[in-house]
C-alpha positions, 0 to 999 in steps of 0.5 A: 500500500505504501509503495502504491501511494509513493508511486501515485505521489511521484506520478502526480508531481510529474503530471503537475510540473508538466501541466504548470510548465505547459500552462505558463508557457501558453499563458505568456503566448496569449499575453504577448498576443493580446499586447500586440493586438492592443497596440495595433488597434491603438495605432488604428484608433489614433489614425481614425481620430486623425481622419475624423478631425480632418473630416470635421474640419473639411466639413465646417470649412465647406459650410463656411465657404457655402454660407459666404 
C-alpha cells in the first residue's frame, strides 16, 4: 500500500510539473498576442481620430464657404 501511494505521489508530481510548465508558456504567448493586438488597435484608433478631425475641419470649412 505504501509503495502504491508513493508511486501515485511521484506520478502526480510529474503531471503537476508538466501542467504548470505548459500552462505558463501558453499564458505568456496569449499575453504577448493580446499586447500586440492592443498596440495595433491603438494605432488604428489614432489614425481614425486624425481622419475624423480632418473630416470635421473639412465639413466646417465647406459650410463656411457655402454660407459666404
